[in-house]
LOVOBA-620755 format. One record per atom (N, C-alpha, C): x, y, z. Coordinates in pm, whole numbers, plus 50000, padded with zeros to 5 digits. Atoms other than C-alpha are relative to their C-alpha. Layout:
XYZ ...
***
This chain:
500184987450087 826371738517344 498844998449888 501275001550099 824031725417080 498714996250037 501384998849966 821651716417300 499275011450053 500384986849952 821291750017477 499545007949869 500774995950079 820711761917154 498904996649919 501205006950044 818211739117047 498605002150096 500994997649890 816331745517373 499465015049987 500284986250040 816411785017320 498805001749885 500784997250118 815211782616971 498574993250035 501335005149959 812221759617089 499045012550129 500704989949913 811521785917372 499445012149945 500414986450095 811481814917120 498424995849918 501085003650094 808941795616887 498764998850079 501084999449866 806691787917221 499365015450038 500684988949982 806451823517278 499625007549887 501054995450104 805711835516943 499074995149985 501285005850007 803361808816896 499025006350132 501344992549907 801441822717231 499735011649947 500624982049998 801441858217114 499154997349890 500604997850144 800111850016787 498254994650014 501285005850013 797221827416920 498995009450060 500974995349960 795201854917113 499425008549850 500894993650092 794621872716784 499374992949897 500785008550097 793781844416581 498894993050056 501655003249906 790901835916864 499015010449966 501254984550039 789441872416806 499854996449851 500214999150098 789901865716444 498714989049957 501115010050024 787921833616471 498705002550089 501294995549922 785501848516700 499155011649912 500594991350090 784681876016458 499544993649885 500195011050091 784721852416180 498714990450020 501075008449937 782111830016376 499005012350019 501294990249994 779741860116434 499585002449879 500614997150148 779791871416039 499504986249954 500685015849986 779011832316015 498644996450012 501825006249957 775971830316177 499165009949960 501064993850079 774281857715993 500574999649819 499725001150164 776051847515619 498744992849971 501065005250074 772881825315540 499045008149994 501524991550040 770301851615631 500655012549926 499564985750070 772411882315510 500554998549834 499585000150131 773871866715212 499264989749927 500895015450050 771091845515019 500504996149899 499455010550138 771691819414754 499315006749886 500824992750114 771001841714462 499954990349895 500635008950153 770791809314215 498954989850055 501215007549951 768321790614448 498935008950036 501294990349928 766631825114574 499724999150095 500345003549867 766781814814906 500825006750114 498804999549862 767851826315277 499174995350083 500625008349848 767511811115607 500165008750115 499674997849878 767741816215961 501454999850050 498365002549965 771461820216128 499574984250051 499545017249995 773081785216123 498974991949973 501015009850071 770171770415945 500404987249952 501365001749947 769171743615947 499794992550182 500064998949898 770431741416314 499025009850071 500364989749909 768921763416610 500695013349993 499374986350031 769491800416555 500725000750135 499165000649843 772361812516821 499125013150084 500604988349928 771471837417119 500645016449931 499334986550013 772041874717087 500315003649880 499434997950135 772141877916722 498825010149956 500704995350074 770921902616499 500495002049844 499444996850124 771311904116113 499025003849944 500324991150070 770341924115863 500014997149809 499605007850129 769391914715492 499145012449897 500544989850089 768521941015190 499634992849881 500365009150091 766551926514904 499945012049887 499694990050149 767101946114549 499564994749888 500165003350162 765181941314226 500525009549903 499914992550047 765591955313914 498865010849958 501454986050016 763621989313809 498614988449924 501465006250079 759841974313701 499694990950070 500165013149952 760191943113918 499555003150138 500004996249854 758861939814281 500354985350039 499455010049947 759891914314521 498884991250079 500875004449943 757761888314649 500744985750110 498975007749911 758931862914979 498654992450034 500505010349932 757661830115088 500404991250060 499435009949902 758301807515380 499574989649972 500255014750045 758651771415332 500674990150095 499635011449915 759131738815540 499505001150132 500654997849856 758491755515866 500545012250033 499924988749955 758461785716052 500465002850177 500215000649859 759531785816413 500865009850079 499414988949964 760561816016625 499604997350161 500434998549876 760421820917033 498755008050037 501324992850012 756551830617062 499985009850129 499764989149923 756321864417259 498615009149979 501174990350010 753361887817314 500365013349891 500024986450101 753601918417013 501824993249982 498585003550073 756891896516916 501375005650047 499384994549960 759261912117141 501454994550057 498735007449979 762111886217206 500634997149889 499455004150134 762741868016865 498925000349940 500814997650121 761421881016578 500365001749864 499324996750152 761981886116201 498765016949981 500654987950018 760851921216104 500235005249840 499864997050141 760301932715733 499255013849962 500044988450029 760121966815574 499925001349858 500194996650121 758831979515256 500785011549942 498804988550027 762152000015127 501354991450008 498715003849972 765591999915147 500445002050090 499384994549848 766222015115495 498984992850106 500725009149903 765242003215827 498495009550029 501114990250004 762882037415844 498884998349909 501125001850095 760642023915584 498974992550046 501315004349976 757102013715575 500284985350081 499985015649953 756711984615826 499174988949936 500975008150079 755261955615648 499424988750119 500095008349881 755291933015985 501014994450077 498935004349902 757061918916259 499234985250042 500235011450023 756671879316272 500654992450109 499265009949898 757411851916549 499384991050026 501085011849966 755871819916711 500734989649884 500265008350089 755101788516478 499205002749886 501304999950085 752441803216269 500925008749867 498984992950122 754111811415891 499075012049976 500364986550053 753731847815785 499264997549845 500565001850152 751791854515456 501035001849926 499224996050137 753231859815117 500135015850030 499994986549964 754861894415161 500545005949860 500034992050138 754961917514835 500425012250011 499194981349967 756901949914795 499245008149893 500884992550097 755211979814657 501275004849900 499034997650070 758541988114496 501244992449969 499015010650040 761801969014401 501264998650133 499315004049877 763191972114760 499284993150133 500435001749844 762881950115106 500785002150084 498665001949864 764501953915440 499594992350087 500435012049907 764361924415665 501215002050116 499124996649863 766111923416041 499904987150044 500065008549879 766581891416243 500505001750116 499704997349857 766701894316640 499834990050069 500385007149899 766921871016903 500925003150142 499324998349879 767661872217279 501034992050083 499145004149948 769741857017508 499504986150102 500845012449902 767311826017679 499584989649928 500605014050071 765541803717432 500474998249830 499965001050107 766561791417102 499214987849908 500715007950070 764621775616792 500584995749897 499775004050131 764681761316443 500295008449922 500004989250105 764091792116257 499394996949886 500865001450098 762811792815938 500744998249838 499065002550145 763791787915528 498475011549918 500654989150097 762421817315287 500684999849840 499934997850141 761931820314906 499875011449931 500504985850039 762041851714713 499724998149842 499814999450153 761271859814366 499835014049950 500404989150086 761001887514128 498965001549913 501494998050050 757841898013977 500135012549925 499764985750050 757671923413708 498265005350001 501224987949980 755311953913779 499335006249882 500944992950115 752691960313504 499475009250022 500984990649989 750861984413673 500985014650050 498964989249936 754032008313705 499905009049849 500264987250086 753422038813485 500975013950005 499094989449973 756332062313599 501434994849947 498635004050017 760132061813467 500855000050132 498905002649925 763182053213654 500615010650074 499234990549974 764592079513878 501104994750123 499335003249894 767562076414127 499834999450108 500224994949912 767842079014455 500535009050037 499434985949953 767972112214643 500764995950119 499185001949885 771112109414871 500925006749983 499134990550030 773792132414932 500774998850124 498675004649901 777122129515143 500695013450005 499404985749922 778502158415349 501014997950098 498975001449903 781602161115531 500825012850007 499424983449952 783852191015693 499735003750116 500084995449888 784102212315978 498785005350017 501134990750008 780952229315877 499354997749863 500745001850129 778092223515629 498535004650035 501584997050029 774502231415513 498944991349952 501275007250044 771462211815491 499015007949954 501304993950023 768792227415279 499144993749901 501025006550100 765562218615074 500645004749872 499604996150125 767472239214801 500994990249948 498965010150069 769742207014741 499144991149932 500645009450098 766912189314603 499845005149874 499714993350132 766782193814253 498585002649933 501464997450052 763752207514057 499584990649916 500595011850070 763542176013826 499324989050091 500805007249906 762622156014148 498965007250012 501354992549942 760252178714254 498685002149897 500734999650105 758822178913920 499364984949977 500435012350001 758832143013918 498844993850116 500875000949897 757132142614244 498555002550012 501074994750027 754422163514136 499114991649861 500475006450140 753802148013789 499524984650012 500335013549987 753512111613902 499314996950148 500704999549881 752462118314269 500624989550108 498995009249923 755302102814406 500715005050126 499584992749914 756802114414748 501795001749991 498434997349955 760192130514817 500684993350140 499775007149880 762322110915019 501255000449965 498284993650050 766192125915030 500504996450132 499135007549862 768922111015284 500775010049953 498974994349960 771842136315378 500634991250099 499215010149957 774602113115508 501395009050052 498814990249948 777112134515722 500754992750105 498865008249940 780552121615831 501035008450023 498634993149979 783212138216010 501224990850076 498755007649915 786612128316199 499584988550062 500595009749881 786142096716429 500405005050110 499764993449841 787512120816753 499135011450008 501084991749983 784542142016668 498795001249986 501525005050016 780892145216680 499225013749968 500524990650108 778562167616519 498815009450090 500884994549921 776102195216657 499595009649874 501134994650123 773292205616420 498955011550051 501074992049994 770782237816448 499205002849899 500574993950124 768162249616226 499515014050008 499944986450016 768322283116082 498404999449961 501454995950035 764732278015905 499464986350015 500975014550005 762112250315963 498515008749972 501374993650040 758782258515783 499324987649920 500815007750053 756782225015704 498835004749916 501124995750036 754122231115493 498594993850042 501315003749907 751552208915678 500944997250124 499405005049879 752932208916022 499004992350072 500485010549948 751842185116271 499184988349936 500635012150073 750772161215994 501284988049976 498895009750040 753552136516009 499974989249897 499835010950129 752592110415732 500245008149896 499974991050121 752962142915501 501375004049984 499194995350024 755902156715576 500805000150140 499155001049861 758512152915848 501814998049963 498325002050066 762722153715903 500084991150117 499775012949874 764112120816103 501865002849975 498404998849957 768062123016268 499894985850019 499715014149962 769502089116283 501695001050022 498655002749972 772892078916398 500524990649899 499425009450122 775202051816217 498874991749941 500815009250041 772482029216146 498405007449974 501054991450062 769052041315987 498604992550038 500865007349971 766612020416165 499385006750113 500404987449899 764382034516405 499984999250149 499385001149866 765922023216743 501235007449970 498984996849995 768742040816625 499725019349943 500244983450012 766602073816556 499945008650117 499984993149895 767592103816757 499295011549995 501154990550004 764922131216643 499164997449908 501024998350121 761822133616459 499195014950040 500424988449978 760622166516371 498554999849886 501105002050085 756892168616231 499325014350010 500544990449954 755832203216392 500475013549929 499614989250077 756642237816348 501295007050083 498514998749941 759762239116586 500924990649994 498825010650001 762882221516546 501215004950105 499294997049927 765442220716845 501584997649967 498525000850035 769452221316813 500084983150082 499375011849984 770932186416868 501504993250009 498725002350024 774222168616921 500054980649992 499995011149991 774912131616836 501284992750065 498985004449904 777162107017005 501254997049901 498695008950106 779562095216690 500265009349896 499624996050140 780872108316380 499244998149882 500945001350111 778072097716148 498724999850016 501674993349972 774662112216109 499244997649875 500574997850135 771952108015854 498875006150038 501084991250012 769442133915789 498904998249915 501245003150073 766262121815635 498695015049972 501304992549994 763502146215476 499074992949882 501125008350117 760212129415349 499045012949969 501354989650001 757102150615209 499304994749875 501265005650117 753932141014984 500205012249883 500254986450119 753092161214689 499295012650053 500514990349941 750762183214920 500935008150085 499004994849855 753882191715152 501485004449905 498804994150067 756462200014854 500805012450060 499404987949926 756952235514957 500485000750130 499715000749890 758222229015296 501525003049979 498844992149996 761392248315377 500684995950150 498934999049850 764652242715626 501195002949940 498694998649975 767932251115671 500734998850120 499065005049843 770342232515913 501254998949948 498404998950021 773902238515971 500664990550102 498955012749880 776172211116116 501565004850017 498574992949931 779522218516315 500654985550045 499165012149957 782012189816362 501035010150127 499324993849862 783162197616768 501024987450042 499365012949937 785722175816976 499855002850162 500105003249861 785192168717378 501335008650036 498494995349942 788032187517589 500194988550119 500115008449885 787182162817854 500524983849964 499485015650012 789372126017835 499404990850018 500805010849959 787752093917861 500454991450102 498835011549935 790582076418031 499995005250155 499644994749831 791452099518350 498805011850065 501414989949961 788402125718330 500815015050027 499034987149993 791092156618320 499725008049897 500164990450080 790702186318136 501224999949885 499065003450110 792242187417787 499895017249956 499914986850039 793112222917646 499654999249835 500235004150151 792112228917304 501225003549925 498634999150063 794842227417031 500005014949948 499464989250031 796392261716887 498855001349850 501074998250132 793862255616542 498804996850022 501435001649952 790902252016771 499715013950064 500634985749897 788442277716933 499534993950111 500685005449868 787362270017297 498445009750036 501094996049966 783792273517336 499335002350120 500384998949869 783672276117713 498984989950029 501295011749929 781412243817758 500444985649942 499645014749983 783742217517734 500544992849840 499605003950127 784292215817341 500945007349932 499154989050121 786542229617057 499694997449874 500244998850114 785692238016736 501325005949898 499394994550031 787852248816453 500335014250015 499894986649975 789292283116461 499775008249897 500644989250135 788162291516088 498605003250027 501594997249994 784662290616227 499585010550103 500194985349917 785142321816480 499605011149899 500604989950050 783122351616396 499734998049840 500805004450173 781732337016047 498585004049986 501124993849973 778582348916150 498474985349988 500905008749976 776992314816210 500144994850157 500235000549873 776132300216543 500784983650005 499445012950000 778862272016571 500174993450125 500395006349831 778962267716959 498695004150002 501484999949954 776092260117155 499295009550056 500334983949944 776202292017355 500275012749918 499774986650083 777142314817057 501445008450037 499104991849944 780222324417225 501085003249866 499014997350109 782282324016884 499585009349940 500244987250077 780302353416747 499995011350126 499524989149930 781192375217066 500945009449988 498944996250011 783072404217033 500765000849826 499755000350155 783082402216649 499485016649945 500744990350051 782522428716428 498575004649974 501044997049998 779452450216459 499094996749838 500815004750134 778432439616052 500274988150006 500005017550029 779182402416102 499334999650098 501305003549877 777102403916450 498955002849921 501654993250035 773992419916236 499294986349967 501215014450051 771352389316168 499055005049969 500894996950021 769162414116073 499884999949846 499875001450173 768122404215686 498455003549960 500944993150011 765772429715594 498844991349845 500585008450099 764542403615260 499394988950079 500705014549926 763652375215516 498175003350006 501134995150002 759932371015497 499395006050136 500504995149890 759492376015862 499995014550029 499844987149985 760822407215882 499245009049886 500954995550090 758802420015549 498435000650055 501074999649917 755652409215760 500005009050089 500294991049888 756492424016060 500015015449970 500074988750030 757512456915882 498455008449925 500874997850044 754552455515688 498485006450065 500814996449885 752012454415976 500315008750075 500114986649889 753532479216180 500025014749882 500264988050084 753682503115888 498205003149960 501485002650010 749792492715829 499285008250149 500364993849851 749092502916220 500285015250022 499504989649975 751292532916219 498935012549916 500864992950100 749252545815877 498785003750068 501344999149977 745822538216023 499995009750114 500384989849904 746662557316354 500285016049988 500274988350084 747752587516160 498935003949932 501244996450099 744742586115956 499035003550109 501214996349952 742412586316218 500355012250090 499624985549939 744292613916442 499655013349917 500544991150083 743972633416140 498805004449945 501524997450010 740592626616100 499435009450072 500574996149893 739622633916414 500195014950025 499554987250001 741472665616407 499395012549914 500574993250104 739992678316120 498465001250036 500975001749937 736752669116243 499345008650087 500454988449879 736812689016565 500285016749945 499854986150040 737992718116373 498955007349937 501454994550079 734962719616130 498735001550089 500784998649889 732752714816440 499985012950062 499594988649915 734612741716674 499595010749861 500504988950089 734252765516338 498554998849978 501424996450036 730822759716286 498975008250137 500654995849876 730142766516675 500565013950004 499684985749970 732032799516677 498895007749896 500854993550074 730042811016357 498475001750054 501255001449941 726792799116518 499805012650127 499734989549886 728232821416825 499995015149956 500034985050087 728762853116605 498535001949969 501384994750052 725352849316468 499145002350125 501174997749892 723392845116782 500195015450045 499674987349986 725642874516914 499655011849921 500524990550071 724712896216630 498475000250021 501525000849993 720912887516665 499765006550128 500274989049879 721032901817026 500305014449998 499514983850016 722792932216937 498995007649913 500774998650124 720402935716621 498125001650120 501295002449914 717252928916937 500035011650085 500084989149913 718852955917165 499815012749956 500074986350061 719222981016932 498445006550000 501455005050022 715602974616840 499325005650110 500684997149862 714502977917173 500735015550065 500174987849969 715953009617261 499925008449922 500924991250096 714763027016971 498485000650018 501515000049963 711333014717073 499965008950130 500334993749860 712053026917419 500345015350000 499904985250039 712993060817295 498565004849978 501374997850052 709433065417138 499174999450139 501275004449853 707143046217444 501064991150063 499575004949909 708683036317725 499644988350053 500465011750017 708483002217808 499264996850143 500155003249893 706842986718101 501034999550149 498864998049888 710002985818329 500225013950012 499544986650009 710743022918249 498965006650098 501074994149882 707223031218471 500595002050137 499635002549865 709143019418754 501175006050046 498474994349947 712363039418775 499695011450077 500004990649913 712833059519033 500085013149987 499984985150028 712263097519070 500435005150129 499234987549882 713743127919276 498745007350048 500984990049966 711173145019489 500605007350105 499124989449887 711743169119786 500394991750128 499555004449853 711713142320067 501254989249955 498815003650048 714673125119876 499884982849903 499615013750129 716083093719634 499314990250062 501025012349987 713393062519646 501154991249900 499345008450091 714863029019503 499044989149985 501065012650038 712963004619323 501324985049979 499375007750010 714582968819378 499394988249953 501005009950056 713192937219172 501124988750045 499405010749952 713882903419346 500554990049929 499545011250082 716352880519174 499634983350073 500705012449980 715892843319168 500374995350129 499295005449886 718412841219461 499575006950132 500164989549858 716862868519692 500625009950017 498994987250022 719282893619611 499445013649898 500394989450096 717812927919479 500635005049912 499464994850091 718532944419192 499905014250018 500344985749942 719472980019309 500625010749867 499554985250131 719593013919044 500135006850118 499944984649963 720253046119218 499285006549926 500704993150051 718303072319117 501035011049894 499094988950070 721403096019004 500374996649833 499345004850122 722143073618698 498385002449888 501214996750060 718313079818591 499855013649961 500214984249991 718703116218599 501065007449884 499124999150076 721653116418382 499404998349829 500715001550153 720103125318017 501044996549911 498815003450076 723423121517839 500504986249996 499765019050011 723913082817929 498724995650012 500965007749995 720653072417839 499824988949936 500005010350039 721503049817628 500604987350058 499245012149946 724003031017838 498794998650119 501415006949905 720643032818112 499584990549952 500815012050062 718803013817879 500484988149988 499155014449998 721242988317808 500084994150143 500204999249858 721682985818181 499014994750057 501275008649959 718262980918270 499504987849925 500435012450077 718002954017997 500594986450054 498805011849918 720952934918171 499124996550128 500595005649869 718902936818526 499054994149974 501585006250028 715612930318349 500484986350005 499895015449994 717152898818246 500414989650106 499045006149920 719302889418513 498634998550146 501324999449902 715952898718779 498994989949956 501265006250007 712792876618814 499205006449949 500844993350045 710452889918576 498344997050051 500985003049902 707392890818842 499875012350042 500664988449945 705502919118928 499734998550175 499985000149845 704822905919299 500914996850037 499334999149899 708032902819386 500825014449985 499354985049978 708772938419342 500145007350116 500544992449874 709422959919635 499445010949973 500924989149976 706642984519695 500525011550059 499444985849918 708123019319823 498755010650024 501064986749987 705953048819955 499635008449907 500494992650124 705753065419642 499364989749915 500815007350110 704633034219417 498714999550052 501315000249911 701853032319709 499095010149922 500904990749987 700513065019669 499935006249819 499764993050144 701283070719273 499404986449937 500445008350067 699373053018972 500375004949853 499444997150131 700473049018595 499015006549919 501044992850089 698993063918295 501174995549864 499605008450152 699613053917908 501415006850001 498484995050029 702843077117944 500934995650095 498975003749920 705623081618139 499915012150158 500294992649883 704143106518407 499194990850113 500675005449884 703023095518731 499225007750100 501184988549951 699763109518890 499754993050157 500585007349896 698913104019260 498704996950033 501405009050019 696673078919384 499265004250112 500794999749878 694053078819630 500254992550090 499525010349913 694783064919943 499174990350048 501005008450009 693233033820007 499315000150144 500815002549883 690633028920295 500374995850124 499735005349886 691443026520642 499434986950048 500425016349997 691502988420772 498785001950062 501254997949872 688232981520967 500754995850121 499564998149835 688272980921354 500264986150066 499535011649929 688632943121370 501224994049949 498765003750038 691532939321173 501405006550076 499094994049901 694262943621428 501184989749980 499095009050011 697712930521429 499994991450124 499625009949950 698692900321601 500505006350167 499464992549898 699002905321977 499145009150079 500464987449946 696742933522046 498474993550068 501295003949974 692972927322223 498955006149891 501094994550065 689982932322046 499675010250048 500374987749949 688342964822038 498565000250045 501185004149938 685632967522262 498885010849991 501104988950022 682432991722339 500755010250061 499164988349930 685073012022551 500915005949903 498914992050075 687713033622425 501114991349983 499085007150027 690523022722273 500814997650079 498594997949930 693793014722408 500945008749924 498964993950125 696333035922333 501124991749976 499095005750071 698923025422123 501255005849990 498994989450024 702213039522152 500625002049852 499354996050094 703583057221840 501394997349946 498555003249999 706583040821705 500905013849941 499404988750062 709463066121637 500585000049888 499694998850153 710163076421306 501484998049973 499005005350039 712933067021120 501085010049965 499114988849989 715983088821148 500455005449832 499844992350153 716763114720850 498814996949938 501464998450104 713093117220743 499075006450099 501464985949923 709983144120839 498994990449982 501425005650003 707743113920824 499724996650122 500914997449846 705173120021156 501045009350079 499934987549880 707163148221290 499775014849917 500204983650046 706613186721248 501505002449980 498374996950066 709593201421057 500305009350083 499794987449904 711643226621229 499515012949990 500624987750065 709863258021252 498875001249972 501615004550029 706553244121182 499155002750118 501194997449875 703593253621432 498874994449958 501525005250049 700743234121257 499514990450109 500705009449888 698313215121487 500024987549945 499845010850030 698663178521495 498524991649976 501325006150004 694823174421480 499634992249873 500695002050136 694503169621114 500924989849971 499095012349975 695633132721123 500054993249857 500115007350161 694903122220733 500305009549876 499774989750113 695533155820548 498845002249890 500994997050123 693553168820262 500534995449871 499465006050141 694623146619980 498824998349914 500574996450072 692123158419757 498315001750033 501394998349935 689023160720005 499955006950161 500344995249855 688043172520347 500544991150101 499505006349899 689913160220637 499224994750057 500845010549901 688273131320843 500624996350130 499114999249866 689733133221205 499604984250010 500465015249946 689973097921355 501095002850141 499514999149833 690803097621738 500144983850048 499635012149932 692533070221919 499974986449916 499425009250096 693613048221629 501294993350026 498554999749962 696373030121695 500654995849852 499114997450200 697393031821244 499955013050040 499794984150042 697203068321347 501475007549995 498564998150023 700413084221231 500065015250013 499674987149984 701373122021322 500165003749872 499644998250119 701783139720975 500575016450046 499294990949992 703463174320928 499165009649893 500854990750115 701783204120701 500925003149877 499555000450102 704613203920508 500204986149893 499685015350133 704363169020330 499145006949945 500744996350122 703123175620002 498584990049987 501055009650009 700863146020048 498944999550112 500635001549873 699143154020362 500334992550112 499975012849872 698403125420596 500924987449950 499485009350055 700773096720583 499384986650070 500555013349949 700033059220652 501144994850054 498845010149982 702223036620822 499474985949962 500145011250063 702633002120676 500554987850120 499355011349950 703022969520846 500124987449953 500235014450117 703542936120686 500184986750121 500005011549910 702892902620838 500404989549881 499675013150100 704722871520674 499894988950069 500295009749918 703522840420764 500854986749902 499215010850060 706212811820636 499664988050084 500185011949950 706162774820688 500994995650025 498515007049970 708942757720865 500374987249899 499665012250101 710742736120580 500664991350098 499505016249992 711712699420641 501254997650050 498935000850003 714932686720694 500564992949887 499615007050142 715132670420344 499115007449903 500814990450113 712602694120182 500865008949920 499304988150128 714082711819864 499685013050004 500214985650042 714392747319811 498935003149910 500814997350138 711592759219584 500245012949958 499974988250091 711522784919326 499595008650052 500854985249971 710982823119377 498854998349937 501124995950042 708472819419148 498374991250051 500915006249891 706392795619374 499835003350090 499894996749879 707012813719664 498955010250026 501264990149986 703652831719803 500535015449998 499964984849967 703522870719786 499885004550105 499764995549903 704442893620011 498585008950027 501474990149973 701032907720200 500265009750042 499894985049924 701352944620298 498745004850027 501524992649941 698602959820486 500485014950012 499954987250026 698312997720447 499315007850133 
***
C-alpha cells in the first residue's frame, strides 16, 4: 500500500512537471529574443556604448532591434564606430543593415543606412534625439559592430525649450483637428522658424478597429510634401508601417487593421495656416475569424449593413460613422441638414451666384432702357417727318389752287364724244387710272388734289411713259389750265409704209381695206340720220380741205365731228428678246413707245 502511494505521488509530480515545461520553454524563448536585442536596445550608459546583438559573437538571423537615444536639452548626440563594422554586404543595404534617423521616431529624417565592412562616418544629430534600427535576414550572419556615443553641448542653440507636441485620444468616436495645436506652439514656430510636428495617438478596444474620414482638408502649400503633410501610421511609427500619406488637396477615408493608430501633422513656418478636421470611429467586424460565420451586432451596437458594427449612440448624430452613411438615414431632417451657411465654400458660392445674378439683371435693365430711349427717338422722328409731309402737302394744295401744277394739265376733260382717261405707267407696268367723274366734282377738290399727289408719288414721273390719247394728240397746253386745239401733223411720206405692204409705185396704189371702227364710237362713221358726203377726208380744221385719194391711212369721217377729219394711228413696237438669265431692266431705261400718226 505504501508503495502504491509512492508511485501515485511520483506520477502526479511527473505530470505536473511535464505541464510546466512548455510554459517555461516559451518564456525561455521570449527572454532569449529580448536578450538578443539587449546589447543594442539597452546601451551601457556608464561607458556610453552600444553593440550589435550578441556582441562579440555574430548577430542572429531574422532579428530587428530598435534604439532611441535622447540627450538633455541644449545638447546633441554624436556616434562613432570603433574596432570593426561588419554586416552582410548588399546593394542598397537591403538584407542586413543599420538605419539611423535624426529624431525621436522612425519617420524622422534619415541620416543614412549602412552595411558591409566600411566604417560609417561620425554621425551627429541636429537636436537631442537619434533613432536607430538594426535588421538582419535569415541567410548570412557577420560579427556586427561596436559604437560609442557622447553628448555634446549645442552652443549655437538660440531658442528656448518646448515640450513635445503629442496628444492621446480614445473612445468610440473622436475628432482630430488643427485647433488642437496651441497658439503658443504656433507662435514659437513663427518666432524661431521651427516646424510644427504633432502626433495624435488613437487607441480603441483590442477587438475593434478604427475608421477615419476627413471633414476638412486644406493644406496651405498643397503638393509640397516637404512643407506640410499628414501621415497615418499603425502600431509602429516607422515608414514601413505608414498607412497613408497626404500632401495634396484631397484626403480619402481609410481603415486600420489594428486598434492603435498614430496621426502625424508636419508643417513649416510657411504652411502653418493649414487646416484639417478628421473624425475617427471605433467599429467591430461582424464576421468571426475562426469559422467565417456571420455574427449579429449586439443590442448596444448599430449594424452598418457592411459587416461592421458601431456603438448605438453614434446613430443620427450628424457624423458619418458608417462608411456608407447608413447611420444617418431616416433621421430628423434638422439633423440630416449638413448645409452650413457660415462655411467658406458656401459663402464663396453665394457671393459668386449673387454677383452673376446682379450682373445679368443690370445688363437686362440697361438694354431695356436703351431700347426704350431708341424707340422713343424713332417715334419722335417719325412724327416730325409726318408733320413735315403734311405741311408740304398743304402748301402744295394751296399753290395748286392758284396755279395748276403740270400734272393738272393732263387731267381728263369731258367732251361730246365721251370720257377719256390718262394713265401714267407705274414702275411695274400697271397704269394709274383716274376717272373723269372725280375731276368734275368741284366740292371734292381738295380730296382730288391729295389723291393726285398720291398717284404722282406712286407712278413713274416720266413724261414719255404717259399714254397719249386722242384728245392729247390734238390739243396743246398754254400757261393756264385751258386746252387749245392743235394743228394736226402732216401726213406721213409715201415711202413710210407699214411692214408687210408693197412699196408704192407709179401705178395706182392698192386699196387697203379700212378697219372697222371701234364699237360705241362715231369714229370713221356717219352718224345716224346724216347725209354728208364722204369725199371730204381730212375735214376743215382751220384751213381748206385737201382731198387725198387711195391713201391707205385715210379714214372716213363724219361731218358732226367737231375736229373735221380724223386720223388712224398705228404703233410699231420693236423689242429685243431677253436672254434666259438677263435681268429685267428698270422702266426708266425702257425705250419710249413710238407712235405714228
